[in-house]
N, C-alpha and C positions, 0 to 999 in steps of 0.2 A: 451608308447611302443616305443622301439628303432627301428632303420631301419632294423636290422637283424630279430627281432621278427616279424615285419610287413611283411617282405618278406616270412618268414616261414609260417605265417598265409595265405598269398596269395597262396603259393605253395599247401597247404592243400585244399584250396578252389578250385583252378584250377583242381586238381586231382579229387576232389569230383564231380564237375560239368561235368567232362568228363566220369564219371562212374567208376572211379578206387577206390578200397579200398586198402589202404596202411598200412602195419605194422609199417613202420618207414620212416621218412623223415629227412635226415641229411644234414645240410649245407656243401657244398664242395668248397666254395669260391665265391667271388664277384668281378666282373670286372667292367670296365667302362660302359659296356652295359648290362650285364646279372648277375643274381644271379644263382648259380649252386647248385643243390641238388642231393644227392644219395638217390634213392627211392627204398624201398623194398615193392613190391606189394604182395598182398595176393595170386595171381594166376600166378606168374611168377618170373623171375630172377631180380636181381638188375638192375636198369636203372638210367640214368642221366636225370634230369629235367633241361632244360634251360629256365629260366624265365626272360624276359626282365625287366629292371628297370622300375618302374611305369611311370616315365616321358618320357620314350622312347618307350612304348608299341606300339603306333600308327605308329611311324616311322619304327619300327623293324618288324612289321607284314610281309611286303613283303620280308624282309631279311630272316625270318624264312622259308617262302615258297621257296625262292631261295636256301637256304641251303639244304632243303629236296630234291629238284630237282637235285642239283649238286651231292649230295651223291648218289642218285639213278643212275644218268647217269654214275658216275665213279665207281660204286660198282663192275662192272664186270672186272675192270682193277686194282683196288687198294683196300686194306683193309680199309673199312670205317665203320662208325657206322650206318649200314643199317639194317632195315629201320628206318627212322626218322618219328615219328608220331606227327602230329600237333594237339594240343589241342585247340578246338575252343571256341570262345565267340560269342556274337551276331554280332560283327563287323568284325570278322575274327580271325585267329590264334593268341593266346596270349602267347603260350608257346610250347615247343617241348619236346618229350620224346624219348630217344634213348638208344640203348644198351651200356653197359660199356665194353670197349675193354681192352684186357690184355696189359701188357708192361709198360715201364717207358718212360718219356719224354727224348728224345735224348739230349736235352739241359742240363739235370741234370748231364750228364756225363762230362760236361766241368769242373766241380769242382774237378774231379779226375785227379791228376797230371799224372797218367800213362795211360790215356784214349786216347792218341793221335792217335794210330792206330785204336782204336775202332771208333772214330769220323770220321776218313777217310773212313773206311768201310761203315759207316752209310751214309756218303755223297755220296758214290758210289751208294748205294741203292736208295737214294733220287733222284739222277740224272736219274736212270732208271724209277722211278715212275713218275716223271714229264714228261719225254719223252712219256710215255704211256698216261698220262692225256691229253697232247696236241694233241693227235691223234683225240680227240673228237671235231668235228667242228660244228659250227652253220651255217645252210643254210637258204635260203629265206623262206622255208616252215616250219622251226622249230618253234613249239609252245613252249613257254618258259616263266618262271617267272624270269629268271636270267637277270640282267641288262647287257647292252653292253657298253664297254669302247671304245671310238673312239680315235685313234691315227693317226696323219698325217703319210702317207707313208705305213700304214698297209692296203693294199687293198685286200688281200686274205680273204676268210671266216674266221672269228675269231674262236679261239679255246676256250675250257673250261679252265679257269685258276683258281687256288686256291686263289690267291690274297694275301696270307700271308704265303707263303711257306718258312719255315726255321726249324731249329732243334727243336724249342720250340713247334711246332705243329705236331711233329712226335713221335709216340709211337713205341718202339722197344723192342726186347728181344733177348738174345743170340741164335745163330744158329750154330750147329756143322759144317756145310759146309761153310757158308758165313761169319761166325763170328757174324753177327747181321742180323736180318730180321725185316722189318717193319710190325708191327701188327696193326697200325692205322694211317691214315692221318686225323687229327681232326681240328676243328674250321674253318668252311667254311663261316664265316661271311662276308668275302670280295670276295667271288667267283664272277666271271663275265665271259662274253664272251669278248675276247680281244686278243691282240697279245701275243704270248708266252714269249716275252721279259719281260712282267710284272712280271712273276714268277721268271725269271732270275735276274731281278733287286732286288727283295726281298732277294734272296740268296746273291747277291753281297753286299748289305748293311749289312745284318745280319751275314754273314759268310765269304765271300771272302775277303772283304776289311780288317776286323780286323784279319783274319786268312787265309792268302793267300794260304797255302798248302791245306786247305779244299776247297777253291774255285776252285783250279786247278783240284783236283780229281773229284769234283762234275761235273764241266763243261765237262771234258773228258768223264765221264760216260754218261752224258746226250747226247752228240753227238754220242758216240758209240752205244747208245740204239736207235738211230733214231731221236733224237731231232735236229732241224736245227739250225745252228749257228746264233746268233743274228745279225740283221741288225744294223749297227752302228747308223744310224740316228734315228731309232725307239728306240733303247736301250738308246741312249743319251736323247731323249725327255722324256721317262718314268723315267729315273734315275733322271734327273734334277727336274721333277715334284714331285717325291716322296721325294727327299731330302728337297726341299722347304716346302713340307707339314709337314714333320717331325720336321723341325726347328720351325715351327709355332704352331704345334698342339701336337706332340708326347710327351708323358710324359717322355720318356727317355732323351728328349732334355733338361730337367732340369739339367742333369749332364753336367757341363761345358766342361769336357773333350770330351764327345761325341759331344756336340754342336760345339766345335772348330774343331773337325775332319771333321764333315759334312760341315762346312763352308769352310774349306780349300779345300775339295773335289770339292765343287761347284765352287770355284774360279779357280781351275785347269781346270775344264771342260769348262770354258769360254775362255781359251787361244786358240789362233789359232792352228789348227792341233791336238787338244787334242783328245785322243781316250777313249771313255767311256768303251768300251769292254775290254780295257787293264786290267781291274780288274780281268778278268778270264785268263789273259795271252793269249788272242786271238791275232792272227797275222798270223799264218800259214793257208794255204788254205786247208780246209778239203774236198773240192770237192762237197759240198752240200750247197745250199743256197736257202732261200725263194725268190720267184720272185713276 
């Protein structure tokens, strides 16, 4: 039995033990951490089953719990796949079941030569969405399963961060008033409590550095919606950390063009007086700063 067939068999078994009868279970993709299945239940709408790869189940159990919590906490501010139901085993959750959201991945529009204005409008919506998300703060009495990321210089209560915020994790559909609207913020696998700069770094790497015009409209929208301008030292630390991680681990780093670009960026950040936030054309004083 091949890997795909074994994963499908596991999916049926997990659903059965959770008490679900399904008409159909269809593979919807396999990533580095999860198998995905579209599930048609006997008594409800189609749902998405997220099944951790066998060798990662134990490590990903707390991740599943954190995702469910992050989606719940952010659901009043953002369109998310809420509620996420955790499917239990003896040792803890081993899969999750969530609604299927409408829309297409915003990143799919990059292949359309005429989508420049559309992508700009979508980045404006994403800036607003992240500004709203970062209003959710962790305090000393917060009961949580979500991990906390420590960064030097970030002394205020950490906010909820998506951890992988870019156009590939955004579902959108056309809107007659705004041009596009967000129908889903998906894949909360890297959610955490931490500095808002962490989400801005992800956008810097994925969108702003390769496509500066998208970075500018995203950043301006983020600040206009109440997001606070990034602190240079914190942004610099998180950016350097993430670029180094990607060079050593990220599968995209197998592309030598991407690897060379990231390496040159790191070299530039090591120079005296280098500004990490310049990737967003930061420089003017907006009058609002984190303290």
